[in-house]
C-alpha positions in Angstrom: -183.6 102.3 -49.9 -183.4 100.4 -53.1 -185.4 97.2 -53.1 -183.7 95.4 -56.3 -180.5 95.1 -53.9 -182.1 92.3 -51.8 -182.0 88.4 -52.8 -185.2 87.2 -53.5 -184.9 84.0 -51.0 -186.2 86.2 -48.1 -187.2 84.0 -45.2 -190.7 82.9 -44.9 -192.9 85.3 -42.3 -190.4 88.5 -42.6 -192.5 91.8 -43.6 -195.7 89.4 -42.6 -198.6 90.5 -40.1 -196.7 88.4 -36.9 -194.1 91.0 -37.2 -196.6 93.4 -36.6 -198.0 91.9 -33.7 -194.4 91.7 -32.3 -194.3 96.0 -32.9 -197.3 96.0 -30.6 -195.8 94.1 -28.4 -192.8 96.5 -28.3 -195.0 99.3 -28.4 -196.3 98.5 -25.0 -193.3 97.3 -23.3 -191.3 100.4 -24.5 -194.5 102.3 -23.2 -194.4 100.6 -19.8 -190.4 101.1 -18.9 -189.6 104.4 -21.0 -192.8 106.0 -19.6 -192.2 105.1 -15.8 -188.2 105.9 -16.3 -188.7 109.4 -17.9 -191.1 110.4 -15.5 -188.5 110.5 -13.0 -188.4 114.6 -13.4 -191.7 114.7 -12.0 -190.6 113.1 -8.7 -187.3 115.1 -8.8 -188.3 118.1 -6.6 -190.6 116.0 -4.3 -187.6 113.7 -3.7 -184.6 116.1 -3.5 -186.8 118.2 -0.7 -187.7 115.0 1.4 -183.9 113.7 1.2 -182.8 117.6 1.7 -180.7 116.5 -1.3 -179.1 118.9 -4.1 -179.6 118.6 -8.0 -177.1 116.8 -8.6 -177.5 113.9 -6.0 -181.1 113.9 -6.8 -180.4 113.4 -10.6 -177.7 110.9 -10.0 -180.6 108.2 -9.1 -181.8 108.9 -12.5 -178.1 109.1 -13.9 -177.3 105.5 -12.7 -180.6 104.1 -14.0 -179.7 105.4 -17.7 -176.3 104.1 -17.4 -177.7 100.5 -16.3 -180.7 100.1 -19.1 -178.1 101.3 -22.1 -175.6 99.3 -20.8 -177.2 96.5 -19.6 -178.5 96.5 -23.1 -175.2 94.7 -24.0 -175.9 91.7 -21.8 -179.9 91.7 -22.9 -179.6 91.8 -26.6 -177.0 89.1 -26.5 -179.1 86.6 -24.6 -181.7 87.5 -26.5 -180.0 86.6 -29.6 -179.6 83.1 -28.2 -182.9 82.3 -26.7 -185.1 85.3 -28.0 -186.9 88.3 -26.5 -189.5 86.7 -24.4 -187.5 85.3 -21.1 -185.2 88.2 -21.3 -188.5 90.5 -20.9 -190.1 88.1 -18.4 -186.8 88.9 -15.4 -187.2 92.4 -16.7 -191.1 92.3 -15.5 -189.7 91.1 -12.7 -187.1 93.2 -11.8 -188.8 96.3 -12.4 -192.0 95.6 -10.0 -190.0 94.7 -7.1 -187.1 97.7 -7.5 -189.9 100.4 -7.6 -191.6 98.9 -4.6 -188.6 98.9 -3.0 -187.8 102.3 -3.8 -191.1 103.4 -2.5 -189.6 102.1 1.2 -186.2 103.8 1.1 -185.4 106.1 4.2 -182.1 107.0 2.3 -181.4 108.6 -1.0 -178.1 106.4 -1.8 -180.8 103.5 -1.0 -182.9 104.7 -3.9 -179.9 104.7 -6.5 -179.7 101.0 -5.7 -183.3 100.0 -5.7 -184.3 102.4 -8.5 -181.5 102.6 -10.3 -181.3 98.5 -10.7 -184.9 97.8 -10.8 -185.7 100.4 -13.3 -182.4 99.8 -15.3 -182.8 96.1 -15.8 -186.4 96.6 -16.3 -185.5 99.4 -19.7 -182.9 97.0 -20.5 -185.0 94.2 -20.8 -188.3 95.8 -22.3 -185.7 97.8 -25.1 -183.2 96.3 -26.9 -184.3 92.6 -27.1 -187.4 93.8 -28.4 -186.3 96.2 -30.8 -184.1 93.8 -32.2 -186.5 91.5 -32.9 -189.0 94.2 -34.7 -185.8 94.9 -37.0 -185.6 91.0 -37.7 -189.0 90.8 -38.7 -188.8 93.5 -41.3 -187.2 94.6 -44.6 -188.9 96.6 -46.8 -190.6 98.9 -44.0 -188.1 98.1 -41.1 -188.0 102.1 -40.3 -191.4 102.5 -40.3 -192.1 99.3 -38.1 -189.2 100.4 -35.5 -190.7 103.6 -35.7 -193.9 102.4 -34.8 -192.5 100.5 -32.0 -190.4 103.0 -30.4 -193.7 105.2 -30.3 -194.2 103.7 -26.8 -191.3 105.7 -25.9 -193.0 108.8 -26.9 -196.7 107.8 -25.5 -195.3 106.6 -22.5 -193.6 109.8 -21.8 -196.5 111.7 -22.6 -199.0 109.9 -20.7 -197.3 108.5 -17.5 -195.3 111.7 -16.6 -198.8 113.5 -16.2 -199.8 110.8 -14.4 -197.3 110.8 -12.4 -197.4 114.3 -11.3 -201.3 113.5 -10.6 -200.9 110.7 -8.5 -197.7 112.5 -6.5 -200.3 115.4 -5.9 -202.8 112.8 -4.5 -200.9 110.3 -2.7 -197.0 111.4 -2.6 -194.1 109.9 -4.5 -194.1 106.8 -2.3 -197.5 105.5 -3.1 -197.1 106.5 -6.8 -194.4 104.0 -7.0 -196.0 101.4 -5.3 -198.8 101.8 -7.9 -196.0 101.7 -10.9 -194.5 98.8 -9.2 -197.6 96.7 -9.1 -199.2 98.0 -13.2 -195.7 97.5 -14.6 -195.4 93.4 -14.5 -199.0 93.5 -15.3 -198.4 95.2 -18.5 -195.4 93.4 -19.4 -196.8 90.0 -18.7 -199.4 90.9 -21.5 -196.4 91.6 -23.9 -195.0 88.4 -23.5 -197.3 87.1 -25.7 -196.2 88.6 -28.6 -192.2 88.9 -27.9 -191.5 86.3 -30.7 -188.4 85.8 -32.1 -187.6 86.8 -35.8 -187.7 84.2 -38.4 -183.9 85.0 -39.0 -182.1 83.4 -36.4 -180.2 86.4 -34.8 -178.6 83.7 -32.6 -176.1 82.7 -35.6 -173.9 85.3 -35.2 -169.9 84.6 -35.7 -168.3 84.3 -32.4 -167.0 88.1 -32.9 -169.5 89.2 -34.5 -169.6 92.6 -31.9 -165.5 92.7 -31.8 -165.4 93.5 -35.5 -168.3 96.1 -35.9 -166.4 97.5 -32.6 -163.1 97.6 -35.0 -164.9 99.6 -37.3 -164.4 103.3 -38.0 -168.2 103.5 -38.6 -168.6 102.1 -35.3 -166.3 104.6 -33.3 -167.9 107.4 -34.7 -171.5 106.7 -34.2 -170.6 105.8 -30.5 -168.6 108.8 -29.7 -171.9 110.8 -31.4 -174.2 109.0 -29.2 -172.1 109.8 -26.0 -171.7 113.2 -27.0 -176.0 113.3 -27.8 -176.9 111.7 -24.6 -175.1 114.0 -22.0 -177.1 116.6 -23.9 -180.1 114.8 -24.1 -181.1 113.6 -20.7 -180.5 117.3 -19.2 -184.1 118.2 -19.8 -185.4 114.9 -18.8 -184.2 115.5 -15.4 -184.2 119.3 -14.7 -187.0 121.1 -17.2 -189.6 120.3 -14.7 -187.3 122.1 -12.2 -186.2 124.9 -14.3 -190.2 125.4 -14.9 -191.1 125.7 -11.0 -188.6 127.6 -10.5 -189.9 130.0 -12.9 -193.5 129.8 -11.1 -195.2 127.2 -12.9 -197.1 124.5 -11.2 -195.6 121.2 -10.0 -198.5 119.7 -12.5 -198.1 121.9 -15.4 -194.5 121.6 -14.9 -194.1 117.8 -15.2 -196.6 118.0 -18.2 -193.7 119.3 -20.0 -192.3 116.0 -20.0 -195.4 114.8 -21.4 -194.7 117.1 -24.2 -191.3 115.9 -25.2 -192.8 112.4 -25.4 -195.6 114.0 -27.8 -192.8 115.4 -29.6 -190.9 112.5 -30.1 -194.1 110.6 -31.6 -193.8 112.6 -34.4 -190.4 112.7 -34.6 -190.5 108.4 -34.4 -192.8 108.1 -37.2 -192.7 111.6 -39.5 -188.4 111.4 -39.5 -188.9 107.2 -39.7 -190.6 107.7 -43.1 -188.5 110.5 -44.0 -185.4 108.3 -43.7 -187.1 105.5 -45.9 -187.3 108.1 -48.7 -183.9 110.4 -48.3 -181.8 107.9 -46.6 -181.9 107.3 -43.2 -178.2 108.3 -41.8 -179.1 112.0 -43.6 -182.0 112.1 -41.6 -180.5 110.8 -38.3 -178.1 113.3 -38.7 -180.6 116.1 -39.3 -182.2 115.2 -36.2 -178.8 115.6 -34.3 -178.8 118.9 -35.6 -182.4 119.9 -34.6 -181.6 119.1 -31.0 -178.7 121.5 -31.1 -181.4 124.1 -32.2 -184.0 123.2 -29.5 -181.6 124.3 -26.6 -181.8 127.7 -28.4 -185.1 127.8 -27.6 -184.6 126.8 -23.8 -182.2 129.4 -23.9 -184.3 131.8 -24.9 -187.5 130.7 -23.1 -186.9 132.7 -19.6 -189.9 131.8 -17.6 -192.0 131.6 -20.3 -194.3 128.0 -20.4 -195.0 128.9 -23.9 -191.7 128.9 -25.3 -190.6 126.1 -22.6 -193.8 123.9 -24.5 -192.4 125.0 -27.9 -188.5 123.7 -26.7 -190.5 120.3 -25.4 -192.2 119.7 -28.8 -188.9 120.7 -30.8 -186.6 118.6 -28.7 -189.0 115.7 -28.4 -189.1 115.6 -32.8 -185.0 115.1 -32.2 -184.9 112.9 -29.9 -187.6 110.4 -31.9 -185.7 110.7 -34.8 -182.7 109.2 -32.8 -184.4 106.6 -31.2 -186.2 105.5 -34.5 -183.6 105.9 -36.9 -180.7 104.2 -34.7 -181.6 100.7 -35.1 -182.7 100.7 -38.7 -179.0 102.8 -39.4 -177.2 100.0 -37.4 -178.6 97.5 -39.4 -177.4 99.5 -42.2 -173.9 99.2 -41.1 -173.7 95.8 -39.7 -176.6 93.4 -41.0 -179.0 91.7 -38.9 -176.5 88.8 -37.9 -176.0 89.4 -34.0 -177.8 93.0 -34.1 -178.7 92.7 -30.5 -175.8 92.2 -29.4 -174.3 95.2 -31.6 -177.2 97.3 -30.6 -176.4 96.6 -27.0 -172.8 97.9 -27.4 -173.7 100.9 -29.0 -175.9 101.8 -26.5 -173.6 101.8 -23.7 -172.5 105.2 -25.1 -175.9 106.4 -24.3 -175.3 105.0 -20.6 -172.2 106.7 -20.1 -173.5 109.7 -21.4 -176.5 109.6 -19.2 -174.5 108.3 -15.7 -172.4 111.7 -16.2 -175.0 114.2 -18.2 -177.5 115.3 -15.2 -174.8 114.8 -12.1 -172.3 117.4 -13.9 -175.3 119.7 -14.9 -176.6 119.9 -11.6 -173.1 120.7 -10.2 -172.7 123.4 -12.7 -176.4 124.5 -11.8 -175.8 124.3 -8.0 -172.4 126.3 -8.4 -173.5 128.9 -10.7 -176.9 129.1 -9.4 -178.3 129.2 -13.0 -179.2 127.0 -15.8 -177.6 129.1 -18.7 -174.2 127.4 -18.6 -175.8 124.0 -18.7 -177.8 124.9 -21.5 -175.2 126.0 -23.6 -173.1 123.1 -22.7 -176.2 120.8 -23.8 -176.3 122.7 -27.3 -172.3 122.3 -27.7 -172.4 118.7 -27.1 -175.5 118.4 -29.6 -173.2 120.1 -32.5 -170.2 118.0 -31.4 -172.8 114.9 -31.9 -173.9 116.2 -35.0 -170.2 116.5 -36.3 -168.9 113.1 -35.5 -172.0 111.7 -37.6 -170.5 113.4 -41.1 -167.5 110.7 -41.6 -170.0 107.7 -41.6 -170.8 106.4 -44.7 -173.0 103.3 -44.1 -172.7 100.5 -46.7 -176.3 99.1 -47.4 -176.0 95.3 -47.9 -178.6 92.5 -47.8 -179.7 91.9 -44.5 -180.4 88.3 -45.6 -177.5 87.9 -47.4 -175.5 84.4 -46.5 -171.9 85.1 -46.0 
């Protein structure tokens, strides 16, 4: 992006060391909340076996969670625009801890829909959109890099916590593991509160109908549809890849480690594709990441029971996923500016919530009905291609993010 298009009266503090403190806080916040959320695949087989539930019914627990944490981002983003990210993150820490501990006590799967869905859903919604919107507001020239580093926590959390969950489940069972997570998550998020500072640009200065104005644009509608289709495909591996590997002879711990490999690949995608976006154009690289996601499902389709091929799929899929997570906030800021960004991002991410709500249960129904993963994998690939096509009409107008109206 040409920095000469920006006015010289950039607010004091932008691109300063204080912004990097906020990046660090966001990193550990996303590490914690997404690491726990995306470790669900490690719990999948144990919970399905104990409750005697099918794949569709068990996956619904994760789907409700994904729907809530993306949909509630609209509310948490708006509240953070007004009051700053710190009080929102504090609420998320408490609700997530209580929800995980209550999940360890449930004796019926539907109760887990409530305890886990609400607890983790609220926790992620409070620890992601408000914090990431704050990061975007702290930076101008290195915005994509800063947001990419901040959301590296998602990848590293998935890489480490999914494996940790599998080890803890093997030692203590899934219930005790959720108690450990329920105590550990609020402790980490409490430390993150120290760095959760509102940006120097007061995002609470949003115009009253700012979100409504954004929603009425064709760019928002195409972006929304694209994210909806992409998320229906994206969450399928997070829920079913470990179970697929187990059914093809891989041990539980090794199968769960594939979720960590997705996280490791996303680390590459977040940093590498974010930097590439600053150079080649963020929307152009975002389109490439969607196309790469479609290609990755070809690898899963051809993997059969080969753990090595599943490993390669997990890396490629993770890179594509990391590009989406890192570049979406910066692309949103390019299209709509910084004023009211938290609310606009929250509105946009409801698309991922809807996709997450319907994608895994529908995939589970197809797997249970066909007794095969083939139709699901092909469907996920087709949805990814459709998501890529929906991005093609968007031509974001790059405006000065601190320009006064």
